[in-house]
N, C-alpha and C positions, 0 to 999 in steps of 0.2 A: 668964645673959646669952646672947642669941642670937648666932650666928656665921654670917656670910655669906662665901662665896668668890666673887670676881668675876674672870673672865678679861678681859683687855683693859681694865684699870681705870685706865689713865693718860691716857686721852683720851676725848673725846666722852661718850657715854652712860655708859660704865664709870666715868669720873672723876666725873661728876655723881652716880651711884649710890653710889660709895665715900664721897664727902663726906656725902651725905644719910643713908646707913645709919649712919655713924659719929656724926653729929649726933643720931640717934635712939637712940643707946645700944648699937648692935650692935658686936660685934667684927668688924672687917673684915680679911679676907685677900684678896690679889689678886696679879695678875701683869700684866706688860707687857713689850714687847720693847725699849723705849728705856731704856737704863740710867740716864741722867740724870733722865728723867721718873719712873722708879721711885724713885730716891733722893729726889727732890723730894716725891713723894706720901708716902713713908714718913716723912719729916721732918714734913710737914704734919699727918698723922694722929696721929703720936705712938707711944709705946712699946708700948701694948697691941695695936696693929694690926701686920699683917705684910704687906709688899709686896715682891715679889721679881721679878727679871728671869726671864722664861720665854717661850720661843716654843712655843705650843701645838701646833705641827706636829712638834715633836721628841719622840719617845718618851722619850729619856733626860732631857731637861729637864723634861718634865711629871712623870715619875716622881720626880725629885729635888724638884720643887716640892711635889707631894702629900705625899711623905714628911716634908718640913720642916713643912708646915702640920699634918699629922696628929699629929706629935710635939709640937707646940706647942698652938695653940688647939683642935686636934682636928677631928673630923668636922663638916662644916658642917650647919646647919639648912636653909640655902638655898644652892644651888649655881647660880650664874648663868653660863652659857656664852655670853658676850657677845662674845668676840674674833672679829673678822671683817675681811676685806679685800674690795675690789671691783676688778674689771678696769678698765682704761682703756676708755672708750667706743669700741667698734669692732664691726662685724659679725662674726659668729662665725668666718667663714673668714679673717679677718685677725687673730684673737687668737693670739698665739704659744703653743705648747704649754707652755712653762715658766710663762707667765702663768696659763693655765687651771689648771695643776697647783697653783700656789701658792694660788689661790682655793679649790680643793677641799681642799688640805692643811690650811688654816687653818679654813675655815668649817664643814667637815663632819668630816674626820678628826680635827681638833682636839677636837671634842666627844667623840668616841670615846675618845681618850686621856685626857681629863680625867675622864670618867665611870669609866674603868678605874682611875684613881688614887684617886677619892674614894668611889665608890658602895659598894665592899665594906665600908668602915667605917660608912657610913650604914645599910646593910642590917643589919650586925651590931648597931647601936644600935636599929634598928627604927623609925627616923623620918627625915624629911628630904624636901625638895622640890628637884627639878632643873628649872630653867627654861632651855630652849634658845632662844636668840634667833633668831627667824625674820625675816620681813619681809613687807611688802605684796607684794613680789616672790617670796615663797614661796607665795603664793595667787593670783598673777596674773603677767603677764610684760610686759616692755618690750623694744624693740630695743636692741641694742648693749651689753646687760648679760647676755647669755645665760649665761656661766659663773656669775655671781652668782645669777641666778634658779635655775639648776640646783642649786646648793648649798642655797639656802633652801627649795626644794621638797623637797630631800633631808632637811633638818632636820625638816620636818613629818612625813615618813614615818618617819624614825629615831625621833622622839619618840613617835609612836603605838605603834610596835613595842616600844620600851623600856617604855612604860606598861603594856603587856600582860605584861611580864616581871617587873615589880617586885612584891615582896611587900606585903601589907597594911601600912598605916602610912606608906608612901612615895608620892610622886607625881612624874610627869614631865609637863611641859606645854611646848608651843611658844608663844612670845609674839611677836606682831607689835607692835613698839614704836610704830609710826606713823612719820610723816615728820618728822624732826628736823633742825635746822640743824647738821650735823656736818661735819668735814673730808671724810668719805666722800661725803656728799650734795653738797658743793660741787664735788668732782671730777666728779660726774655732772650736776648741775643748774646748775653755774656760779653766777652771781650770784643766780639765782632761789631758791637755797637759803635766802636771808635772809627769805623769805616765811614760813618755818616756825619753830616754837618753838625757843628755845635749850635745850640739854640741862638746864641747871639749873632752868629753868621746867618742863620735862617731868618732872623727877624729883620735883617737889612733889606731883604726883598719882600718879606711877608707883610710887614706892617704897612708900607705904602700900598700894597695890594688890598689890604683890609680897609684902608682909608677910602678907597675908591668904590667899594661896594655900595650900591644904592637900590632904590625901589625897582629899577628895571631888572635887577638880578633876582627878584623874589622867586623862591622855589627852586633855585638852581643848586646843583651839586657841584661845588667848586673844588679846585685843587690849588694849593698855594704854590707859587713859583719857587724853584730850588736854586 
């Protein structure tokens, strides 16, 4: 049975992916920062799945999360670094230092911590795919979201470098999921976010696409089908 680990799995794209992978027979492990949402999803998915509270910006929490999952379901076949936050719309000079730091800590440094937690076991097994969620704003830019753009451009570079380091049999790719009607998009686009697909609709095509990513895709910058 295939095993997927999804960070940020209690809302938006992460929640839609967790439900879809579980429905398709995968063992789902994941984390989120909202304790009640974590409990709700764990109850919904059922006993063979594992959903824990974890802030990916915390080295201690990520280490504990990885240790728990590796001791249970084991090394993932697919590691989805999906957890992300966005700054409130503002020109760069008005963004508070602590707000910029939080975006960097979650969106970029969080990927490093999660990879540190899981990749050694994947490498030891000799197989597995890491998907680091980027954005259209990891390949272009817009005003008032400079911290977010900065981190997603960073995800693209980090992923390409990681791909060069991985041994044969593994892969790392950056994925632009497209524009989806999530809470994050609503904070940026306002009511216009409703013009874009719902995460559950997005997952119908995106999850089968993710299932097919393999070693031959190593280093690619991919875009999910809409």
